[in-house]
C-alpha positions in Angstrom: -10.7 -54.8 -72.1 -10.5 -52.7 -75.3 -7.2 -52.6 -77.2 -6.6 -48.9 -76.3 -7.3 -49.4 -72.6 -5.2 -52.5 -72.6 -2.3 -50.7 -74.2 -2.6 -47.8 -71.8 -2.6 -50.2 -68.8 0.5 -52.0 -70.1 2.2 -48.7 -70.7 1.5 -47.4 -67.2 2.5 -50.7 -65.7 5.8 -50.8 -67.5 6.8 -47.1 -67.2 5.7 -46.8 -63.5 7.6 -49.9 -62.4 10.9 -49.1 -64.3 13.5 -46.6 -63.2 14.2 -45.3 -66.7 14.3 -41.7 -67.8 11.0 -39.9 -68.8 11.5 -36.1 -69.3 9.1 -34.0 -67.2 10.0 -30.8 -68.9 6.9 -30.9 -71.0 4.7 -31.0 -67.9 5.9 -27.7 -66.4 3.1 -25.6 -67.9 0.4 -27.9 -66.7 1.8 -28.0 -63.2 2.2 -24.3 -63.1 -1.4 -23.7 -64.2 -2.7 -26.1 -61.6 -0.7 -24.3 -58.9 -2.2 -20.9 -59.9 -5.7 -22.2 -60.1 -5.6 -24.0 -56.8 -3.6 -21.3 -54.9 -0.6 -23.7 -54.7 3.1 -23.2 -55.1 5.0 -24.7 -57.9 8.8 -25.0 -58.2 11.4 -26.9 -60.2 14.4 -28.5 -58.6 17.5 -30.0 -60.4 20.0 -32.5 -59.0 23.5 -31.3 -58.2 24.8 -32.2 -61.7 21.7 -30.5 -63.3 21.0 -33.7 -65.3 17.5 -34.5 -63.9 14.6 -32.3 -63.1 11.9 -32.6 -60.4 8.6 -30.9 -60.4 7.1 -30.0 -57.0 3.6 -28.7 -56.4 2.1 -27.9 -53.0 -1.7 -27.5 -52.9 -3.4 -26.2 -49.7 -6.6 -27.8 -48.6 -8.2 -26.7 -45.3 -5.5 -27.2 -42.6 -3.5 -29.6 -44.9 -1.1 -29.4 -47.8 -1.2 -31.9 -50.7 2.3 -32.3 -52.0 2.8 -33.6 -55.5 6.2 -34.4 -57.1 7.4 -36.1 -60.2 10.9 -36.3 -61.7 12.7 -37.5 -64.8 13.4 -40.8 -63.0 10.5 -41.1 -60.5 6.7 -41.4 -60.9 4.0 -38.9 -59.8 3.7 -39.1 -56.0 1.3 -37.5 -53.5 2.4 -37.0 -49.9 0.4 -35.6 -47.0 1.3 -35.2 -43.3 -1.2 -35.4 -40.5 -1.7 -35.2 -36.7 -3.0 -38.7 -35.9 -5.7 -39.6 -33.5 -5.6 -43.3 -34.0 -2.8 -45.9 -34.5 -3.8 -46.9 -38.0 -1.9 -48.3 -41.0 -3.0 -49.1 -44.5 -1.1 -50.5 -47.5 -2.8 -50.8 -50.9 -0.8 -52.0 -53.9 -1.3 -53.7 -57.3 -2.1 -57.3 -56.9 0.9 -58.4 -59.1 2.5 -61.8 -59.5 4.6 -61.4 -56.3 1.6 -60.5 -54.2 -0.4 -63.4 -55.6 2.4 -65.7 -54.5 2.4 -64.2 -51.0 -1.4 -64.7 -50.8 -0.9 -68.4 -51.5 1.3 -68.5 -48.4 -1.4 -67.0 -46.2 -0.8 -63.2 -46.5 -3.9 -61.6 -45.1 -5.7 -59.5 -47.8 -8.8 -57.4 -47.1 -11.6 -57.6 -49.6 -13.8 -54.5 -50.1 -16.6 -56.3 -51.9 -16.0 -54.7 -55.3 -14.8 -57.5 -57.6 -12.9 -55.4 -60.1 -11.2 -53.5 -57.2 -10.5 -56.7 -55.2 -8.9 -58.3 -58.2 -6.7 -55.3 -59.0 -5.4 -54.5 -55.5 -3.9 -56.2 -52.4 -5.0 -54.4 -49.2 -3.3 -54.8 -45.8 -4.3 -53.3 -42.6 -4.9 -54.4 -39.0 -8.2 -52.6 -38.8 -10.5 -54.3 -41.4 -13.6 -52.4 -40.4 -12.1 -48.9 -40.8 -10.4 -50.0 -44.0 -13.6 -51.2 -45.7 -15.4 -48.0 -44.6 -12.5 -45.9 -46.0 -12.9 -47.2 -49.5 -16.0 -45.3 -50.6 -17.4 -45.9 -54.1 -16.0 -42.5 -55.1 -12.4 -43.4 -53.9 -12.6 -46.9 -55.5 -13.8 -45.5 -58.9 -10.9 -42.9 -59.0 -8.2 -45.4 -58.0 -9.4 -47.8 -60.7 -9.9 -45.2 -63.4 -6.4 -43.8 -62.9 -4.7 -47.1 -62.2 -3.1 -45.7 -59.0 -0.1 -48.0 -58.2 0.0 -47.8 -54.4 -1.4 -46.0 -51.4 0.2 -46.1 -48.0 -0.9 -44.6 -44.7 1.5 -45.0 -41.8 1.2 -43.8 -38.2 4.1 -42.9 -36.0 2.5 -43.7 -32.6 5.3 -42.1 -30.6 5.0 -38.7 -32.2 1.2 -38.9 -33.0 1.9 -38.2 -36.7 0.8 -39.9 -39.8 1.8 -39.8 -43.5 -0.1 -40.7 -46.6 1.9 -41.6 -49.7 0.4 -42.4 -53.1 2.3 -43.5 -56.1 0.5 -43.0 -59.4 2.2 -43.1 -62.7 4.9 -41.6 -65.0 2.5 -41.3 -68.0 0.0 -38.7 -66.9 0.2 -35.6 -69.1 -3.5 -34.5 -68.8 -4.2 -31.5 -66.5 -7.8 -32.8 -65.8 -6.4 -36.1 -64.6 -4.0 -34.4 -62.2 -6.8 -32.3 -60.8 -9.0 -35.4 -60.4 -6.2 -37.0 -58.4 -5.9 -34.0 -56.2 -9.7 -34.3 -55.6 -9.1 -38.0 -54.8 -6.7 -37.0 -52.0 -9.1 -34.4 -50.7 -11.7 -37.1 -50.5 -9.2 -39.4 -48.7 -8.5 -36.6 -46.1 -12.3 -36.2 -45.5 -12.7 -39.9 -45.0 -9.8 -40.2 -42.6 -11.4 -37.4 -40.6 -14.8 -39.0 -40.7 -13.3 -42.2 -39.3 -11.4 -40.3 -36.6 -8.0 -41.4 -37.8 -6.6 -37.9 -38.2 -7.5 -34.5 -36.6 
């Protein structure tokens, strides 16, 4: 790993996992531009004391809405709601020291067959087959390139609803990266539809 890549990885790891303050004010223009270009809606919300700022961007995609948010104290997150067809759950997270310890005690971890990806992430799901099929080379490449911290897909069987939540980073300041991450979530939607997990 080059020195620059290693420094960026360490920066993302530290900043994403801490709850310190990172001003999002400078990202307003980028988020506003993306909203205009993708027919989305952009707004800024402040807490009751007006000390912290939260950026919210809603991007329509077919019958869905990709919701992005980032605040002075929270990382970039993507949230999507679906009508579910199948009772399916998926949790993907960095394979950190804690997860390595859990694996030693028998925590089931799905391997995709991509060594770099399998070494970076811990994957949990009751449906191994659908999970392996979900992770296309395009999705894997984007998750690795942007060092996505976690992806969670949870189904509420009773109400036949599902939610996708991805946590990315607090260090992204490049418009093209945010657009690429939006494309990643479009690809995820299409794959969930292909696998008959969502309608």
